[in-house]
N, C-alpha and C positions, 0 to 999 in steps of 0.2 A: 691887674693889669693896671699899669702906670705910664701915663703919657704913650699909651698904643703900646707898651711891653710888657708881656708876661714875665715872671720873675723865674731866675735862676733857683737850681734848690742843691743843696748836699745833703746827705746823710751822713752824721758823724759817726767814725768808725767804732765799731765793739770790741775795742782791745781788751785782752786781759789785765794789761796794766797800763794805764791812760796816762799820756806824760802833761795834759793839760787840765787845768783845775777850772777854767774858764770857757764860755763857747769862742771869745774874742781869741784868747792865746792857741785856741784849735784852729780857726780861719786864718790867722795870720800865719801858721806854718803850712796848713794845707791848701792856702791859696795866696802864694808868698808874691803876686804880681801886684796885691793890694796890701798898704803899709797897715800896721797896729792902728797909728793915727787914722788914716783913712776909715778903716773899720768903724772905731768907735765914732766917728763923726757920722757915717751911716746910722750907727744904733741909736745915737742922739735924736737924727731925725726922723726915727721910726719905719727904715728902711731895710732893716733885718728882723724877720719875721720867724715864729714856731709854726708848727702845723695847724694850730688852732686860730693865727692870724694874731697873737700876742706879739709885740714888741720885746724883743731881747736886747737888754744891756751889757754894757761891758762888764758887769759883775755877774752875769747869769751863769750859774755853773753848769760844768760840761755834764751831759746827760747821752750816755750810749745809744746810738741807734735814731736820735734825735734827728728830725730833718727839720733843716735850716733854709729860709727863702730869702733871697736879696734880688736887689737888680742894678744890672749893669750899668755903668756910666762912663760915657766918653766926653770929656770936657770939651777937647778940640777935635770932634768929628766934623771931616771935610763935606761942606754942603755939596749936592750933586744938582747940578742945575738942568737936569732934563723930567720930563713929566709923564706919567703911565695915562692910558686911557681905560674907563672901564668900558667892556663889550656887554657885559650881561650881568646882570644881577637879579636873584630870585629868593626864594626864602632856605633855599638848599645850596645854590651855589652863586659862587662869584666869578668871573672870567675877565682878566685886564691884561692890556698889550703894554708889556714893559720896555723902556727903552734901554739900550745898550748903557752900562756903567753903573747901573743899579742894580745891589744885592735884592734876592727874592726875602732871605730872611736875616735878622740880625747875627753877627758873626764877625770876629776880627776887629777890624778899625770901624764897620758901621752897625748903629742899631738904628736911631731913627731915621736914617737915609736909607730905607730898605722898602721895598713893594709893601710886605706884609704889614710892617707900623704905619706906613701911609695910608693904607687901606683901612685898616682898624680906626684910623683918627677920621677919614672921609666918611666911613659907611657907618660908623657907631657899631661895629660888630667885634667886640671883646673877644668872641671864642673862633675867629676866623682862623684857619690852618691851611698851609699850601698842601696841594695833591701830589706836587710834582714841581723840580727845581729846574732852573735855567741858569747858566753860569753867569756872573755879574758881568761878564764882557758881552752875552749872547742878549740880543733884543728878542721880542714876542710874546705869542701867546702863553699864559699862566692860569691855572684853574684853581680856585681854594674852595673849599667845603665851609659851609656856614655853620652847622651844627655837629657838633663830635658825634651823636648819635649816628650819622651819615656816613661818617669819614672811611669807615671799611668797605661801606658797599661800592665808593668810588674808587677806593685804592685797589679793591680786588680786579677792576679792569685792566690796571697798569699789571696787576701780577700775571693775570690771564691773557695778556696782549690783546686785549680789546678796545684800546686806547689807540686811535689813529693819530698818529704825530707826523709830520712833515716839515722839514727845514728847507732853506735855501741857503746857499752859499756862493760868494765869488772865490775862485781860486785859478792858477794857472790852465790855460786850456790844455797843454801837453803835460804829461806824466815825465819826469825826468828819474834817476836811479832811486827806487825805493830804500829803506831805511833796512830791510832786512830780505827781500826776494828779488832784486834786482830788476825789478819793472819798468819798462820803457816804453813800451807801447801797450795801451790800455784800451779796450774795446767795450762801449756801454750801451746799454746798463750793463752795472757788474756788481757784485756781491762780495764784502770784505767779511771775513768771519776770523778771529783771532782770540788769545787769551791774553785779556788787560789785566795789569796788577798797578798798584803804587809804585812809584817810583821809590827805590831806597834811598835815595840820596837826596831827592827834593820831595816834601811830604805835599807839594800842593799839585804835582804833576802824576799823570799816569805812562804805562810804558807799555809796550807791545811786546810779548815773548816772543823771540825768532822762532820758527815753525819748527826747526830741527831741536832746538832747545826745550819747546814745551812738549815735543813729542817724546824726549828722551826722560824729563820729570813728570811725565802724566797728566799733561795740563792741557785739558780740553778747550776748545773755543767757547768763550764766556760772553761774547760779544759780536753783533752782525748787523751791518748797515747795507742796504741797498742804495747803489749811487746811479743818478741819471745825470748826464750833462744835457743841459736844456739849449743853450744857444750861446754863441761867441760874444764877447763884450768888447773886444777889440780885434783886428785884424790876427786871423788863425796863424799866418805867418812870422808874425813880429815876435821877437826873442822873448818879449815879457807879455806875450798874449794870455788875456783873461778868459773866463768863460762864468757861465751861471748855471750851478749844479741844484738839484733838488735830492735831497737825503731822507732816507727812510728808517730811522733806527727800530730796528727788531726787536733788540735788546735797550738796555737803559744804564749802562756803565758811565761813571765818570767822565767827562770829556772825549767820551767814546767816538763823537763825530771828526773831532778835531784831533783825535790819533789816528785814525784810519785814515782820513783824508792824507796828513802827513807821512804816513807810511807808505801811501802810494805815490808819494814824490808830486802830491798837489796839496800842500799846505794851504789851509784858508787866509785868505789876505788878510793882514795885519794881524796875524795871533802872535802874543807875545810869549807864550809857551812852548809853542809846536813850531817846525823840528826842534828850535834850540830857544831858551831861556833868554829872553832880551830884556824882561824887567820882574824883578820879585814882588809878590802879591802884597808885602806891607810896604810898598812905597808910595807917597803921594801922588794922585791922579792929574795927569794933564788932560784936561777934557777938549784941548784945542788938537789934540792928535787924533788920527781917524781910529775909529771904533773895529772891531773884528767884525769882519763882513760875514756874520752867522745870525740867521734869523729865523725864529720857530714859527712858519708862517701858519700852519693848520693843527689844529685840534678838533678830532671829530669820534663819536662814538654815541651808543644807545645808553640814556640816562637810567640807570638803574634805580631812582627813587622814582620819576615820572613815566619811566616807558619813551621817553621823546626821542627823536633823532636828532643830534646836536651838533653842530658845526660851527667852528668859530674861526674867523681869518684874521690875521694881521693886518693892519693898516699901514704899517711901516715898509720902507724901501730901502733896499741896500746900497750906498753910495759906494762905489770901487774905487776911489782917487789914491 
């Protein structure tokens, strides 16, 4: 780990006829987003290693199947001016309260400005790893595993649906016509089940398959959310009336809560992706704009390592301006 970031790795292909003489030539073609001169500079700085931790040079010959380790660099990474809070730390577990806009793990435009890297720096825990994810736009409780040998025990709770997660969201008080099923009048609490899949036209979005199409293609529901409407936040008879909702994800598909709410005609306030795309994920962030009004409020479970009952609550509040 360097500067709180673990290395990325690449296994050099085992081709019958290798078109490259050196590791540098292979990296330049296999990872073209980085130029040959930049790879050479990284090698000269000792930032490209083999499996034994030895520095590779521009002259290192190509070896089939060799694993190469390197560190991602973002010279113009945008600082994120919001701070996390550590809710719990022990020898097995770290739980943090993540602000809006902060990614959980490195990816895309962010490496240092991520919750994982910040916590590694702050707590000096190089093997810390997230047990689940929150969208960058979503705030709330995130749990991390301290020791690699404990990771599977904690993740088993998610696989077996023994991890109790509760979210809160601000959305319209009244449902309008849904995307697929013409919903106009909603009775709460309700349960939304559907088949979600990646949007074929936009890799960063998910889409809900219309029920008729899902039945024709033999696609069973793979996502379920229980939804409660808690209280009105503005006058219910107002055209833009808002309400506070409590969301219980039974499954854990990407963007599930956002897609299900939008499909019911209740898009979460300030959602940039659903029901329509308002901003692409690679755009520079304007932190003066109101964030997505979605909060991971609670995480509760029986700790598989200690047997203790655990409950962690976010200290943040939704601002529905």
